[in-house]
C-alpha positions, 0 to 999 in steps of 0.5 A: 888779373885777367882770368885766363892768368889763373885759368891755365895752371889751374886747368893744368893742375886739375889735369896732372891731378886726374892723370896721377890719380889713375896712374898711381891708384888706377882710378878712371874715376880721377882721369875721366873727372880730373882730365875732363875738368882740366881739358874743360878750364884750358879751354875756357882759358884759351877762349878767354885769351883769345878773346882778350888778345881780340880786344873783347870780353868771353862771358861763355868762357867765364861762365864755364871756368866759374862752373867747372870750379864750383863743381869741382868744390862741391864734389871734392868738398863732398869727398873730403868730408866724407874721407877726412884726407886732405890729398886730393880732396880737400886740396882740390876742393880748397883750390877750386874755392878759391878760384870759384869766388875769383870767378864770381869775383871777374863775373861781378866786376864784368869780367875782363877789363879791356883797355882800348889802345889810342891810336 
């Protein structure tokens, strides 16, 4: 499975979560953190997708996806440990942890596998 297949929905969930946190609680931290992280993920997913369509790999996109997911895992994991509230901290930490493992797997296996089409 290619990284961008999971990055698009993950990025949208993080972005929407940041918007909802701002709209429901007025949290500018949620707005900046969630929307900023979501946009970075969507940008990296788009970059990876475009590289795949051109028949190449995008190490920069995979690096960005990995760093953002690890950062979200750490920050939201710390928040969950401090508050013991599953929503949203525990959910985002868990989801980001799973995504970080997926991205680390992709890094370890060399990124998206490009199949050369024979003419």
